[in-house]
Biopython code that builds the backbone (N, CA, C, O; Angstrom):
import numpy as np
from Bio.PDB.StructureBuilder import StructureBuilder

atoms = [
    (1, "UNK", "N", (31.162, 21.774, 22.665)),
    (1, "UNK", "CA", (31.053, 22.713, 21.573)),
    (1, "UNK", "C", (29.642, 23.322, 21.564)),
    (1, "UNK", "O", (28.651, 22.626, 21.786)),
    (2, "UNK", "N", (29.578, 24.590, 21.311)),
    (2, "UNK", "CA", (28.312, 25.302, 21.322)),
    (2, "UNK", "C", (27.750, 25.364, 19.897)),
    (2, "UNK", "O", (28.467, 25.680, 18.948)),
    (3, "UNK", "N", (26.465, 25.059, 19.769)),
    (3, "UNK", "CA", (25.825, 25.130, 18.456)),
    (3, "UNK", "C", (25.496, 26.583, 18.117)),
    (3, "UNK", "O", (25.509, 27.455, 18.986)),
    (4, "UNK", "N", (25.204, 26.824, 16.855)),
    (4, "UNK", "CA", (24.821, 28.174, 16.430)),
    (4, "UNK", "C", (23.538, 28.611, 17.111)),
    (4, "UNK", "O", (23.380, 29.788, 17.434)),
    (5, "UNK", "N", (22.614, 27.678, 17.335)),
    (5, "UNK", "CA", (21.370, 28.009, 18.028)),
    (5, "UNK", "C", (21.661, 28.438, 19.462)),
    (5, "UNK", "O", (21.105, 29.426, 19.941)),
    (6, "UNK", "N", (22.525, 27.701, 20.143)),
    (6, "UNK", "CA", (22.899, 28.059, 21.518)),
    (6, "UNK", "C", (23.599, 29.408, 21.555)),
    (6, "UNK", "O", (23.369, 30.202, 22.468)),
    (7, "UNK", "N", (24.448, 29.674, 20.575)),
    (7, "UNK", "CA", (25.129, 30.970, 20.500)),
    (7, "UNK", "C", (24.118, 32.091, 20.289)),
    (7, "UNK", "O", (24.220, 33.148, 20.911)),
    (8, "UNK", "N", (23.144, 31.862, 19.413)),
    (8, "UNK", "CA", (22.124, 32.871, 19.141)),
    (8, "UNK", "C", (21.269, 33.132, 20.377)),
    (8, "UNK", "O", (20.935, 34.280, 20.670)),
    (9, "UNK", "N", (20.914, 32.074, 21.100)),
    (9, "UNK", "CA", (20.119, 32.236, 22.325)),
    (9, "UNK", "C", (20.895, 33.015, 23.382)),
    (9, "UNK", "O", (20.327, 33.870, 24.061)),
    (10, "UNK", "N", (22.178, 32.728, 23.524)),
    (10, "UNK", "CA", (23.026, 33.447, 24.478)),
    (10, "UNK", "C", (23.136, 34.913, 24.071)),
    (10, "UNK", "O", (23.046, 35.805, 24.914)),
    (11, "UNK", "N", (23.331, 35.157, 22.778)),
    (11, "UNK", "CA", (23.418, 36.532, 22.287)),
    (11, "UNK", "C", (22.112, 37.281, 22.519)),
    (11, "UNK", "O", (22.129, 38.458, 22.879)),
    (12, "UNK", "N", (20.981, 36.613, 22.316)),
    (12, "UNK", "CA", (19.679, 37.249, 22.542)),
    (12, "UNK", "C", (19.508, 37.634, 24.007)),
    (12, "UNK", "O", (19.016, 38.719, 24.318)),
    (13, "UNK", "N", (19.915, 36.743, 24.900)),
    (13, "UNK", "CA", (19.821, 37.033, 26.334)),
    (13, "UNK", "C", (20.701, 38.218, 26.710)),
    (13, "UNK", "O", (20.262, 39.115, 27.429)),
    (14, "UNK", "N", (21.926, 38.225, 26.233)),
    (14, "UNK", "CA", (22.845, 39.335, 26.527)),
    (14, "UNK", "C", (22.325, 40.650, 25.957)),
    (14, "UNK", "O", (22.437, 41.696, 26.596)),
    (15, "UNK", "N", (21.759, 40.597, 24.759)),
    (15, "UNK", "CA", (21.220, 41.797, 24.131)),
    (15, "UNK", "C", (20.043, 42.345, 24.928)),
    (15, "UNK", "O", (19.963, 43.552, 25.156)),
    (16, "UNK", "N", (19.133, 41.481, 25.352)),
    (16, "UNK", "CA", (17.980, 41.918, 26.151)),
    (16, "UNK", "C", (18.443, 42.565, 27.451)),
    (16, "UNK", "O", (17.936, 43.616, 27.844)),
    (17, "UNK", "N", (19.396, 41.941, 28.107)),
    (17, "UNK", "CA", (19.921, 42.501, 29.364)),
    (17, "UNK", "C", (20.556, 43.861, 29.129)),
    (17, "UNK", "O", (20.361, 44.783, 29.920)),
    (18, "UNK", "N", (21.315, 43.991, 28.046)),
    (18, "UNK", "CA", (21.969, 45.264, 27.732)),
    (18, "UNK", "C", (20.949, 46.350, 27.420)),
    (18, "UNK", "O", (21.098, 47.484, 27.875)),
    (19, "UNK", "N", (19.914, 46.019, 26.649)),
    (19, "UNK", "CA", (18.898, 47.016, 26.305)),
    (19, "UNK", "C", (18.145, 47.499, 27.540)),
    (19, "UNK", "O", (17.879, 48.693, 27.682)),
    (20, "UNK", "N", (17.806, 46.578, 28.428)),
    (20, "UNK", "CA", (17.127, 46.982, 29.664)),
    (20, "UNK", "C", (18.039, 47.840, 30.531)),
    (20, "UNK", "O", (17.574, 48.796, 31.151)),
    (21, "UNK", "N", (19.324, 47.516, 30.584)),
    (21, "UNK", "CA", (20.275, 48.312, 31.358)),
    (21, "UNK", "C", (20.410, 49.714, 30.757)),
    (21, "UNK", "O", (20.453, 50.703, 31.489)),
    (22, "UNK", "N", (20.478, 49.797, 29.430)),
    (22, "UNK", "CA", (20.569, 51.101, 28.763)),
    (22, "UNK", "C", (19.332, 51.941, 29.074)),
    (22, "UNK", "O", (19.453, 53.129, 29.374)),
    (23, "UNK", "N", (18.150, 51.341, 29.007)),
    (23, "UNK", "CA", (16.912, 52.069, 29.307)),
    (23, "UNK", "C", (16.922, 52.577, 30.742)),
    (23, "UNK", "O", (16.565, 53.724, 31.011)),
    (24, "UNK", "N", (17.334, 51.709, 31.657)),
    (24, "UNK", "CA", (17.360, 52.086, 33.074)),
    (24, "UNK", "C", (18.364, 53.205, 33.337)),
    (24, "UNK", "O", (18.059, 54.165, 34.044)),
    (25, "UNK", "N", (19.553, 53.079, 32.769)),
    (25, "UNK", "CA", (20.609, 54.061, 33.040)),
    (25, "UNK", "C", (20.402, 55.381, 32.300)),
    (25, "UNK", "O", (20.796, 56.436, 32.797)),
    (26, "UNK", "N", (19.785, 55.330, 31.111)),
    (26, "UNK", "CA", (19.611, 56.550, 30.320)),
    (26, "UNK", "C", (18.337, 57.296, 30.678)),
    (26, "UNK", "O", (18.239, 58.507, 30.480)),
    (27, "UNK", "N", (17.353, 56.559, 31.211)),
    (27, "UNK", "CA", (16.061, 57.173, 31.482)),
    (27, "UNK", "C", (15.186, 57.308, 30.249)),
    (27, "UNK", "O", (14.068, 57.814, 30.337)),
    (28, "UNK", "N", (15.679, 56.862, 29.101)),
    (28, "UNK", "CA", (14.883, 56.901, 27.882)),
    (28, "UNK", "C", (13.814, 55.816, 27.932)),
    (28, "UNK", "O", (14.027, 54.769, 28.544)),
    (29, "UNK", "N", (12.671, 56.050, 27.299)),
    (29, "UNK", "CA", (11.640, 55.010, 27.285)),
    (29, "UNK", "C", (12.128, 53.798, 26.485)),
    (29, "UNK", "O", (12.887, 53.934, 25.526)),
    (30, "UNK", "N", (11.681, 52.626, 26.898)),
    (30, "UNK", "CA", (12.116, 51.398, 26.241)),
    (30, "UNK", "C", (11.766, 51.422, 24.752)),
    (30, "UNK", "O", (12.493, 50.839, 23.947)),
    (31, "UNK", "N", (10.675, 52.078, 24.371)),
    (31, "UNK", "CA", (10.303, 52.162, 22.960)),
    (31, "UNK", "C", (11.386, 52.872, 22.155)),
    (31, "UNK", "O", (11.689, 52.461, 21.034)),
    (32, "UNK", "N", (11.976, 53.937, 22.713)),
    (32, "UNK", "CA", (13.055, 54.658, 22.029)),
    (32, "UNK", "C", (14.310, 53.799, 21.939)),
    (32, "UNK", "O", (14.992, 53.783, 20.914)),
    (33, "UNK", "N", (14.607, 53.090, 23.015)),
    (33, "UNK", "CA", (15.775, 52.200, 23.019)),
    (33, "UNK", "C", (15.599, 51.127, 21.952)),
    (33, "UNK", "O", (16.524, 50.852, 21.187)),
    (34, "UNK", "N", (14.415, 50.521, 21.896)),
    (34, "UNK", "CA", (14.162, 49.466, 20.916)),
    (34, "UNK", "C", (14.228, 49.992, 19.483)),
    (34, "UNK", "O", (14.754, 49.312, 18.602)),
    (35, "UNK", "N", (13.705, 51.185, 19.240)),
    (35, "UNK", "CA", (13.757, 51.762, 17.893)),
    (35, "UNK", "C", (15.205, 51.998, 17.471)),
    (35, "UNK", "O", (15.583, 51.699, 16.338)),
    (36, "UNK", "N", (16.002, 52.528, 18.373)),
    (36, "UNK", "CA", (17.415, 52.755, 18.065)),
    (36, "UNK", "C", (18.169, 51.457, 17.857)),
    (36, "UNK", "O", (18.991, 51.345, 16.947)),
    (37, "UNK", "N", (17.886, 50.476, 18.705)),
    (37, "UNK", "CA", (18.545, 49.178, 18.574)),
    (37, "UNK", "C", (18.147, 48.511, 17.258)),
    (37, "UNK", "O", (18.989, 47.921, 16.581)),
    (38, "UNK", "N", (16.879, 48.603, 16.898)),
    (38, "UNK", "CA", (16.412, 48.017, 15.646)),
    (38, "UNK", "C", (17.150, 48.628, 14.458)),
    (38, "UNK", "O", (17.609, 47.910, 13.570)),
    (39, "UNK", "N", (17.260, 49.943, 14.446)),
    (39, "UNK", "CA", (17.957, 50.622, 13.353)),
    (39, "UNK", "C", (19.413, 50.165, 13.265)),
    (39, "UNK", "O", (19.925, 49.911, 12.175)),
    (40, "UNK", "N", (20.074, 50.061, 14.419)),
    (40, "UNK", "CA", (21.470, 49.620, 14.425)),
    (40, "UNK", "C", (21.610, 48.170, 13.979)),
    (40, "UNK", "O", (22.518, 47.835, 13.219)),
    (41, "UNK", "N", (20.721, 47.322, 14.446)),
    (41, "UNK", "CA", (20.796, 45.903, 14.099)),
    (41, "UNK", "C", (20.573, 45.703, 12.609)),
    (41, "UNK", "O", (21.314, 44.960, 11.965)),
    (42, "UNK", "N", (19.556, 46.360, 12.054)),
    (42, "UNK", "CA", (19.293, 46.206, 10.624)),
    (42, "UNK", "C", (20.479, 46.740, 9.817)),
    (42, "UNK", "O", (20.886, 46.121, 8.833)),
    (43, "UNK", "N", (21.028, 47.871, 10.222)),
    (43, "UNK", "CA", (22.195, 48.424, 9.530)),
    (43, "UNK", "C", (23.373, 47.461, 9.585)),
    (43, "UNK", "O", (24.048, 47.243, 8.579)),
    (44, "UNK", "N", (23.619, 46.887, 10.755)),
    (44, "UNK", "CA", (24.729, 45.939, 10.888)),
    (44, "UNK", "C", (24.470, 44.663, 10.090)),
    (44, "UNK", "O", (25.398, 44.084, 9.526)),
    (45, "UNK", "N", (23.223, 44.227, 10.041)),
    (45, "UNK", "CA", (22.889, 43.053, 9.234)),
    (45, "UNK", "C", (23.168, 43.324, 7.754)),
    (45, "UNK", "O", (23.730, 42.476, 7.060)),
    (46, "UNK", "N", (22.774, 44.504, 7.274)),
    (46, "UNK", "CA", (22.985, 44.856, 5.867)),
    (46, "UNK", "C", (24.481, 44.891, 5.547)),
    (46, "UNK", "O", (24.916, 44.357, 4.527)),
    (47, "UNK", "N", (25.256, 45.518, 6.416)),
    (47, "UNK", "CA", (26.690, 45.623, 6.124)),
    (47, "UNK", "C", (27.412, 44.287, 6.270)),
    (47, "UNK", "O", (28.478, 44.092, 5.685)),
    (48, "UNK", "N", (26.839, 43.366, 7.046)),
    (48, "UNK", "CA", (27.460, 42.054, 7.238)),
    (48, "UNK", "C", (26.997, 41.037, 6.204)),
    (48, "UNK", "O", (27.808, 40.307, 5.634)),
    (49, "UNK", "N", (25.677, 40.992, 5.963)),
    (49, "UNK", "CA", (25.109, 39.927, 5.125)),
    (49, "UNK", "C", (24.560, 40.420, 3.798)),
    (49, "UNK", "O", (24.282, 39.614, 2.910)),
    (50, "UNK", "N", (24.400, 41.729, 3.647)),
    (50, "UNK", "CA", (23.836, 42.278, 2.417)),
    (50, "UNK", "C", (22.337, 42.504, 2.534)),
    (50, "UNK", "O", (21.667, 41.941, 3.400)),
    (51, "UNK", "N", (21.833, 43.339, 1.642)),
    (51, "UNK", "CA", (20.427, 43.712, 1.661)),
    (51, "UNK", "C", (19.459, 42.566, 1.438)),
    (51, "UNK", "O", (18.502, 42.429, 2.200)),
    (52, "UNK", "N", (19.670, 41.731, 0.414)),
    (52, "UNK", "CA", (18.702, 40.658, 0.161)),
    (52, "UNK", "C", (18.545, 39.680, 1.330)),
    (52, "UNK", "O", (17.425, 39.307, 1.677)),
    (53, "UNK", "N", (19.654, 39.266, 1.933)),
    (53, "UNK", "CA", (19.576, 38.329, 3.063)),
    (53, "UNK", "C", (18.921, 39.010, 4.261)),
    (53, "UNK", "O", (18.112, 38.401, 4.961)),
    (54, "UNK", "N", (19.269, 40.269, 4.494)),
    (54, "UNK", "CA", (18.669, 41.015, 5.601)),
    (54, "UNK", "C", (17.170, 41.174, 5.395)),
    (54, "UNK", "O", (16.391, 40.964, 6.325)),
    (55, "UNK", "N", (16.760, 41.542, 4.191)),
    (55, "UNK", "CA", (15.333, 41.714, 3.907)),
    (55, "UNK", "C", (14.579, 40.413, 4.116)),
    (55, "UNK", "O", (13.498, 40.408, 4.705)),
    (56, "UNK", "N", (15.136, 39.315, 3.640)),
    (56, "UNK", "CA", (14.489, 38.017, 3.811)),
    (56, "UNK", "C", (14.352, 37.667, 5.291)),
    (56, "UNK", "O", (13.310, 37.175, 5.723)),
    (57, "UNK", "N", (15.393, 37.919, 6.057)),
    (57, "UNK", "CA", (15.362, 37.635, 7.491)),
    (57, "UNK", "C", (14.314, 38.486, 8.196)),
    (57, "UNK", "O", (13.562, 37.983, 9.031)),
    (58, "UNK", "N", (14.261, 39.769, 7.863)),
    (58, "UNK", "CA", (13.279, 40.665, 8.481)),
    (58, "UNK", "C", (11.857, 40.290, 8.088)),
    (58, "UNK", "O", (10.943, 40.368, 8.908)),
    (59, "UNK", "N", (11.667, 39.883, 6.832)),
    (59, "UNK", "CA", (10.335, 39.473, 6.382)),
    (59, "UNK", "C", (9.873, 38.208, 7.092)),
    (59, "UNK", "O", (8.699, 38.097, 7.448)),
    (60, "UNK", "N", (10.784, 37.245, 7.306)),
    (60, "UNK", "CA", (10.424, 36.029, 8.051)),
    (60, "UNK", "C", (10.048, 36.381, 9.488)),
    (60, "UNK", "O", (9.067, 35.864, 10.023)),
    (61, "UNK", "N", (10.825, 37.257, 10.104)),
    (61, "UNK", "CA", (10.541, 37.666, 11.484)),
    (61, "UNK", "C", (9.199, 38.385, 11.564)),
    (61, "UNK", "O", (8.419, 38.151, 12.486)),
    (62, "UNK", "N", (8.930, 39.260, 10.597)),
    (62, "UNK", "CA", (7.663, 39.998, 10.594)),
    (62, "UNK", "C", (6.479, 39.049, 10.480)),
    (62, "UNK", "O", (5.464, 39.234, 11.152)),
    (63, "UNK", "N", (6.603, 38.041, 9.637)),
    (63, "UNK", "CA", (5.510, 37.081, 9.468)),
    (63, "UNK", "C", (5.229, 36.323, 10.761)),
    (63, "UNK", "O", (4.084, 35.970, 11.043)),
    (64, "UNK", "N", (6.266, 36.075, 11.540)),
    (64, "UNK", "CA", (6.103, 35.319, 12.786)),
    (64, "UNK", "C", (5.503, 36.149, 13.912)),
    (64, "UNK", "O", (4.878, 35.591, 14.814)),
    (65, "UNK", "N", (5.675, 37.465, 13.882)),
    (65, "UNK", "CA", (5.210, 38.294, 14.999)),
    (65, "UNK", "C", (4.020, 39.189, 14.664)),
    (65, "UNK", "O", (3.454, 39.826, 15.553)),
    (66, "UNK", "N", (3.640, 39.241, 13.397)),
    (66, "UNK", "CA", (2.622, 40.186, 12.948)),
    (66, "UNK", "C", (1.340, 40.166, 13.788)),
    (66, "UNK", "O", (0.767, 41.226, 14.040)),
    (67, "UNK", "N", (0.883, 39.009, 14.220)),
    (67, "UNK", "CA", (-0.405, 38.918, 14.919)),
    (67, "UNK", "C", (-0.271, 38.818, 16.443)),
    (67, "UNK", "O", (-1.277, 38.655, 17.135)),
    (68, "UNK", "N", (0.933, 38.911, 16.968)),
    (68, "UNK", "CA", (1.123, 38.780, 18.415)),
    (68, "UNK", "C", (0.765, 40.086, 19.133)),
    (68, "UNK", "O", (1.145, 41.164, 18.676)),
    (69, "UNK", "N", (0.039, 39.999, 20.250)),
    (69, "UNK", "CA", (-0.289, 41.209, 21.014)),
    (69, "UNK", "C", (0.886, 41.609, 21.913)),
    (69, "UNK", "O", (1.780, 40.807, 22.182)),
    (70, "UNK", "N", (0.865, 42.846, 22.366)),
    (70, "UNK", "CA", (1.847, 43.282, 23.354)),
    (70, "UNK", "C", (1.470, 42.695, 24.711)),
    (70, "UNK", "O", (0.342, 42.243, 24.908)),
    (71, "UNK", "N", (2.416, 42.707, 25.638)),
    (71, "UNK", "CA", (2.102, 42.235, 26.991)),
    (71, "UNK", "C", (1.020, 43.094, 27.628)),
    (71, "UNK", "O", (0.183, 42.586, 28.374)),
    (72, "UNK", "N", (1.031, 44.389, 27.342)),
    (72, "UNK", "CA", (0.014, 45.298, 27.892)),
    (72, "UNK", "C", (-1.371, 44.915, 27.383)),
    (72, "UNK", "O", (-2.318, 44.827, 28.164)),
    (73, "UNK", "N", (-1.491, 44.686, 26.077)),
    (73, "UNK", "CA", (-2.784, 44.296, 25.508)),
    (73, "UNK", "C", (-3.233, 42.944, 26.053)),
    (73, "UNK", "O", (-4.415, 42.742, 26.328)),
    (74, "UNK", "N", (-2.303, 42.037, 26.206)),
    (74, "UNK", "CA", (-2.625, 40.711, 26.716)),
    (74, "UNK", "C", (-3.107, 40.793, 28.161)),
    (74, "UNK", "O", (-4.082, 40.136, 28.526)),
    (75, "UNK", "N", (-2.438, 41.587, 28.981)),
    (75, "UNK", "CA", (-2.849, 41.691, 30.384)),
    (75, "UNK", "C", (-4.227, 42.342, 30.501)),
    (75, "UNK", "O", (-5.006, 41.970, 31.379)),
    (76, "UNK", "N", (-4.537, 43.301, 29.638)),
    (76, "UNK", "CA", (-5.866, 43.917, 29.663)),
    (76, "UNK", "C", (-6.941, 42.921, 29.243)),
    (76, "UNK", "O", (-8.046, 42.931, 29.785)),
    (77, "UNK", "N", (-6.624, 42.076, 28.296)),
    (77, "UNK", "CA", (-7.598, 41.101, 27.799)),
    (77, "UNK", "C", (-7.977, 40.091, 28.891)),
    (77, "UNK", "O", (-9.102, 39.592, 28.913)),
    (78, "UNK", "N", (-7.048, 39.796, 29.783)),
    (78, "UNK", "CA", (-7.295, 38.796, 30.815)),
    (78, "UNK", "C", (-7.592, 39.409, 32.200)),
    (78, "UNK", "O", (-7.772, 38.683, 33.178)),
    (79, "UNK", "N", (-7.640, 40.713, 32.270)),
    (79, "UNK", "CA", (-7.901, 41.380, 33.548)),
    (79, "UNK", "C", (-9.344, 41.149, 33.969)),
    (79, "UNK", "O", (-10.257, 41.178, 33.144)),
    (80, "UNK", "N", (-9.537, 40.922, 35.257)),
    (80, "UNK", "CA", (-10.891, 40.760, 35.790)),
    (80, "UNK", "C", (-11.529, 42.146, 35.921)),
    (80, "UNK", "O", (-10.882, 43.084, 36.387)),
    (81, "UNK", "N", (-12.788, 42.280, 35.513)),
    (81, "UNK", "CA", (-13.464, 43.570, 35.658)),
    (81, "UNK", "C", (-13.645, 43.914, 37.129)),
    (81, "UNK", "O", (-13.793, 43.028, 37.970)),
    (82, "UNK", "N", (-13.631, 45.208, 37.431)),
    (82, "UNK", "CA", (-13.829, 45.673, 38.791)),
    (82, "UNK", "C", (-15.068, 46.558, 38.856)),
    (82, "UNK", "O", (-15.414, 47.229, 37.884)),
    (83, "UNK", "N", (-15.720, 46.553, 39.987)),
    (83, "UNK", "CA", (-16.866, 47.436, 40.190)),
    (83, "UNK", "C", (-18.125, 46.909, 39.538)),
    (83, "UNK", "O", (-18.207, 45.751, 39.127)),
    (84, "UNK", "N", (-19.105, 47.795, 39.455)),
    (84, "UNK", "CA", (-20.402, 47.439, 38.879)),
    (84, "UNK", "C", (-20.736, 48.408, 37.757)),
    (84, "UNK", "O", (-20.322, 49.567, 37.769)),
    (85, "UNK", "N", (-21.481, 47.916, 36.804)),
    (85, "UNK", "CA", (-21.898, 48.763, 35.664)),
    (85, "UNK", "C", (-23.054, 49.642, 36.055)),
    (85, "UNK", "O", (-23.542, 50.421, 35.236)),
]
sb = StructureBuilder()
sb.init_structure("model")
sb.init_model(0)
sb.init_chain("A")
sb.init_seg("    ")
for serial, (resi, resn, name, xyz) in enumerate(atoms, 1):
    if name == "N":
        sb.init_residue(resn, " ", resi, " ")
    sb.init_atom(name, np.array(xyz, "f"), 0.0, 1.0, " ", f" {name:<3s}", serial, name[0])
structure = sb.get_structure()
């Protein structure tokens, strides 16, 4: 039997794969794909669980990611300098 956590992890993996495939096939930038997906997900959450539960879920997620850097910012922070000043 699969737990809800395992189901959520599987769904997250499938969603990530689908979003990357959509970006690749459409030629749209990943930022546009993510913005559209976010809008759809929040809308579906509201229609499924209601506004208060959706807002609480989004607020918890925001608190967990608010201070995290992007991969681009992280790679720049750890990049070795090149050349001479």
